[in-house]
C-alpha positions in Angstrom: -6.0 -2.7 2.1 -3.7 -5.6 1.5 -3.2 -5.6 -2.3 0.0 -3.7 -2.6 1.3 -3.8 -6.2 4.5 -1.8 -5.6 6.8 -4.7 -4.5 5.7 -6.7 -7.6 6.5 -4.1 -10.3 10.2 -4.5 -10.7 10.0 -8.3 -11.3 7.0 -7.9 -13.5 8.5 -5.2 -15.7 11.7 -7.3 -16.1 9.9 -10.4 -17.1 7.5 -8.5 -19.4 10.4 -6.8 -21.2 11.9 -10.3 -21.7 8.6 -11.7 -23.0 8.4 -14.3 -20.2 5.0 -15.0 -18.7 4.6 -15.0 -14.9 2.1 -16.3 -12.4 0.1 -14.0 -10.2 -1.0 -15.4 -6.8 -3.9 -13.8 -5.1 -4.9 -14.6 -1.5 -8.7 -14.7 -1.7 -9.8 -16.3 1.6 -8.4 -16.7 5.1 -9.6 -18.4 8.3 -8.0 -18.0 11.7 -4.5 -16.6 12.2 -2.6 -15.9 8.9 0.4 -13.8 8.0 -1.6 -11.8 5.3 -5.2 -11.0 4.7 -7.3 -11.4 1.5 -6.0 -9.3 -1.3 -2.3 -10.0 -0.7 -0.3 -10.6 -3.9 2.6 -12.7 -4.9 4.3 -12.7 -8.3 6.3 -15.7 -9.4 8.6 -15.9 -12.5 9.1 -19.0 -14.6 12.5 -19.4 -12.9 10.9 -19.5 -9.4 11.8 -16.0 -8.3 9.1 -14.2 -6.5 8.1 -10.7 -5.3 5.6 -10.0 -2.6 4.5 -12.2 0.3 1.5 -14.3 1.1 2.9 -16.1 4.1 6.0 -15.4 6.1 8.1 -17.3 3.5 7.1 -20.8 4.5 4.6 -21.3 1.6 6.2 -19.3 -1.2 8.4 -22.2 -2.3 5.5 -24.5 -2.7 3.5 -21.8 -4.5 6.4 -21.4 -6.9 6.1 -25.0 -7.9 2.4 -24.6 -8.6 3.2 -21.4 -10.4 5.4 -23.2 -12.9 2.5 -25.5 -13.8 0.2 -22.5 -14.3 2.7 -20.7 -16.5 3.3 -23.7 -18.7 -0.4 -24.7 -19.1 -2.1 -21.3 -18.9 -4.8 -22.8 -16.7 -5.5 -21.1 -13.4 -5.2 -23.2 -10.2 -6.7 -22.8 -6.7 -4.5 -23.9 -3.8 -5.6 -24.5 -0.2 -3.4 -24.4 2.8 -4.8 -25.4 6.2 -2.4 -24.8 9.1 -4.9 -24.9 11.9 -3.4 -27.9 13.7 -0.7 -26.3 16.0 1.0 -29.7 16.1 1.6 -30.0 12.4 4.9 -29.1 10.9 4.5 -27.3 7.6 7.2 -28.3 5.1 9.3 -29.3 8.1 9.4 -25.7 9.4 6.8 -25.8 12.1 5.1 -22.6 11.0 2.4 -22.7 13.7 0.2 -20.0 12.0 -3.0 -21.9 13.0 -4.9 -20.5 10.0 -6.2 -21.5 6.6 -5.6 -19.8 3.2 -7.2 -20.1 -0.2 -4.9 -18.9 -3.0 -5.7 -18.4 -6.7 -2.9 -18.6 -9.3 -3.4 -17.1 -12.8 -0.9 -16.7 -15.7 0.0 -13.2 -16.9 1.8 -13.1 -20.2 1.7 -12.3 -23.9 -1.3 -14.6 -24.4 -3.2 -12.7 -21.8 -2.0 -9.3 -23.2 -0.2 -9.0 -19.8 -3.5 -8.5 -18.0 -4.5 -7.8 -15.4 -1.1 -6.4 -14.4 -0.7 -4.1 -17.3 -3.7 -2.0 -16.6 -3.2 -2.2 -12.8 0.4 -1.0 -13.2 -0.8 1.9 -15.3 -3.4 2.9 -12.7 -0.8 2.6 -10.0 1.6 4.9 -11.9 -1.1 7.5 -12.5 -2.6 7.1 -9.0 -6.0 6.3 -10.4 -8.6 4.0 -8.7 -8.9 0.6 -10.3 -10.1 -2.9 -9.6 -10.3 -6.3 -11.1 -12.7 -9.2 -10.7 -11.5 -12.8 -10.8 -13.6 -16.0 -11.0 -12.2 -17.7 -7.9 -14.8 -20.5 -7.7 -16.8 -21.8 -10.7 -19.3 -24.4 -11.7 -20.0 -22.5 -15.0 -18.0 -23.8 -18.0 -18.4 -20.4 -19.7 -16.7 -18.7 -16.8 -13.7 -20.9 -15.9 -11.5 -20.5 -12.9 -9.2 -17.5 -13.2 -11.2 -15.5 -15.7 -10.3 -11.9 -15.2 -12.8 -9.0 -15.5 -12.1 -5.3 -15.4 -8.6 -4.0 -16.3 -9.8 -3.2 -19.8 -11.9 -6.4 -20.3 -15.6 -6.3 -20.9 -17.5 -8.3 -18.2 -19.3 -10.7 -20.6 -21.2 -13.5 -18.9 -21.6 -11.7 -15.6 -25.0 -10.9 -14.1 -26.2 -7.3 -13.8 -25.6 -7.5 -10.0 -22.0 -8.8 -10.6 -21.4 -6.0 -13.1 -22.6 -3.4 -10.5 -20.3 -4.9 -7.9 -17.3 -4.8 -10.2 -18.1 -1.2 -11.2 -18.1 -0.2 -7.5 -15.0 -2.1 -6.6 -12.4 0.6 -7.4 -13.9 2.7 -4.6 -13.9 -0.1 -2.0 -11.6 0.0 0.9 -10.9 -3.7 0.9 -11.4 -6.8 -1.3 -14.9 -8.4 -1.5 -17.0 -11.1 -3.1 -20.0 -11.4 -5.3 -21.5 -14.9 -5.5 -24.0 -16.3 -8.0 -25.1 -19.6 -6.2 -24.6 -22.6 -8.4 -22.6 -20.7 -11.0 -19.5 -18.8 -9.7 -17.9 -16.7 -7.0 -16.3 -13.4 -8.2 -13.4 -12.1 -6.1 -13.3 -8.3 -6.2 -9.8 -6.8 -5.8 -9.4 -3.0 -5.6 -6.0 -1.6 -6.3 -4.3 -0.3 -3.1 -2.9 3.1 -4.1 0.2 4.2 -2.1 -0.3 7.2 0.1 1.1 10.5 -1.1 3.3 12.2 1.6 4.4 15.8 1.5 7.5 16.8 3.4 7.8 20.5 4.0 11.5 21.0 4.7 14.4 19.2 3.1 16.9 19.3 6.0 19.1 16.4 7.1 16.3 14.7 9.1 14.0 14.6 6.0 16.5 12.3 4.3 15.8 9.1 6.4 12.1 10.0 6.5 12.0 10.0 2.7 14.0 6.8 2.5 11.8 4.9 5.0 8.6 6.1 3.4 9.8 5.1 -0.1 10.7 1.7 1.2 7.0 1.3 1.8 6.4 2.4 -1.8 4.8 5.7 -0.7 5.0 8.6 -3.1 7.0 11.3 -1.4 7.1 14.9 -2.5 9.8 17.0 -0.8 9.5 20.8 -0.9 11.8 23.5 0.5 12.5 27.1 -0.3 16.3 26.4 0.0 17.7 25.3 -3.4 20.8 23.8 -1.8 18.5 21.4 0.2 15.9 20.5 -2.4 18.0 18.4 -4.7 17.7 15.0 -6.4 21.1 14.0 -5.2 19.9 14.2 -1.6 16.5 12.6 -2.2 17.1 10.0 -5.0 14.0 7.9 -4.1 11.5 10.9 -3.8 8.7 11.0 -6.3 9.0 14.8 -6.7 11.3 17.5 -5.4 10.0 21.1 -5.4 11.6 24.4 -4.6 9.0 26.9 -3.6 8.5 29.7 -1.1 6.3 28.7 1.8 3.7 31.4 1.1 3.4 30.1 -2.4 2.9 26.4 -1.4 -0.8 26.2 -2.3 -0.2 27.8 -5.7 2.7 25.4 -6.4 1.1 22.1 -5.4 -2.4 20.6 -5.4 -2.5 20.0 -1.7 -5.7 18.0 -2.0 -3.7 15.1 -3.5 -1.8 14.4 -0.3 -2.9 12.1 2.5 -0.3 13.4 4.9 2.1 16.3 5.3 4.9 16.8 7.7 6.2 20.3 8.4 9.9 20.2 9.3 11.8 23.2 7.9 13.2 24.1 11.4 12.4 27.8 10.5 9.6 29.4 12.5 8.4 31.7 9.8 8.5 29.1 7.1 6.7 26.5 9.2 4.0 29.1 10.0 3.3 29.7 6.3 3.4 26.0 5.6 0.8 25.4 8.3 -1.3 28.3 7.1 -1.5 26.7 3.6 -2.3 23.3 5.1 -5.0 24.7 7.4 -6.8 25.9 4.3 -6.4 22.5 2.6 -8.2 19.1 3.1 -5.0 17.2 4.0 -6.3 14.8 6.7 -3.0 14.3 8.6 -0.6 17.2 9.3 2.5 16.6 11.4 4.7 19.3 12.9 8.2 18.6 14.2 9.2 20.4 17.4 8.3 20.7 21.0 4.8 21.6 22.4 5.8 25.2 23.2 6.8 25.8 19.6 3.5 24.3 18.4 1.5 26.5 20.7 3.3 29.6 19.6 2.7 28.8 15.9 -1.0 28.0 16.5 -1.4 31.3 18.3 0.2 33.2 15.5 -2.1 31.5 13.0 -5.2 32.5 14.9 -8.3 31.3 12.9 -6.1 29.2 10.7 -4.7 27.5 13.8 -8.2 26.7 15.0 -9.0 25.2 11.6 -5.9 23.0 11.7 -6.0 21.9 15.4 -8.1 18.7 14.9 -5.8 17.4 12.1 -2.5 18.4 13.7 -0.1 15.9 15.2 2.5 17.8 17.1 5.0 16.8 18.2 4.8 14.5 15.2 5.4 10.8 15.5 4.6 8.0 18.0 6.6 8.2 21.2 9.0 5.2 20.6 11.8 6.6 22.8 14.4 7.3 20.0 16.0 10.7 19.4 18.1 10.1 16.3 16.9 11.3 12.9 16.4 7.7 11.9 14.4 6.9 15.0 12.3 10.0 14.6 11.7 9.0 10.9 10.5 5.5 12.0 8.1 7.1 14.6 6.7 9.5 12.1 6.0 6.8 9.5 4.5 4.6 12.2 2.1 7.3 13.3 1.0 8.0 9.7 0.5 4.2 9.2 -1.6 4.0 12.3 -3.7 7.1 11.2 -4.2 5.7 7.7 -5.4 2.3 9.1 -7.4 3.9 11.9 -5.3 2.2 14.6 -4.3 3.8 17.9 -0.7 2.9 17.1 0.0 2.1 20.8 2.0 -0.8 22.1 0.9 -2.6 25.2 3.8 -3.5 27.4 3.2 -6.3 29.8 5.5 -7.3 32.7 6.2 -11.0 33.0 4.1 -12.7 35.7 5.9 -13.1 39.0 7.3 -16.6 39.5 
């Protein structure tokens, strides 16, 4: 899912506290090769500052100019960019994206009761499914361009079919459309919730892994039985830091909340008990740090729990990127979890240059 709200929140919270309206840009349609996919978000302040990306940076300046007009007037605006001619120079930069994009700009400020961002931000903070619907195309004067539904607003004027589509949108994996021919097209934008990652072990190599995951706005929980390791000073960006005995893990945390867990305490007995708890949980991705021989020993000691875990276990954890430093291993682990989350193989095809 492309609609990541996390990068937008610092700018939005600053402008909201100052009482200054902002413009929210939503990428609704794409054709051909584009930097982002439908659902990508960009937030623009009245001063032209922006957070998020819709292109690789070549269109954001132009969008900021349109955003100022939207902020001043309060009227939504649809912008089309067609970059499909490879010979065209876009804004003198020669982007060469060879794609087309349709972007909807809406104002978010006191007059709009800070919607839809207020309710989306609340859902993001509580990790609750949510979605909004936006009138992205309209021939109906009662439903002007940019009208927002959901996020606390009753869907007046929508057909029963559109209401049903909006109701189902929070559970959708990607943005979608509902069209009433001759009246309007409703763009359905589900909120992309960040994955929850559990790190079991707070040693030195957990520090870069936490930092990189948090750079992606993941919610990271770090757990360890060693109080000297599990501290806020060592993991300032972590969502939670828990001190718990490995055998009490499932009583301390609700493991069903996590999309991924990585076992990395470097202690055989602790790792075994962590794996035992995860084997009895529904966590879909379980990573284990260490060589294959250590993995095999732990699975043998776990017996039936090892068999239950085998199909979800990634051990040694991480894509084989060739690095050995803690930072390189952290990158490989995050990359593998990303690939698993997006159902990708996570493999890079290396091609030799053709012989001259």
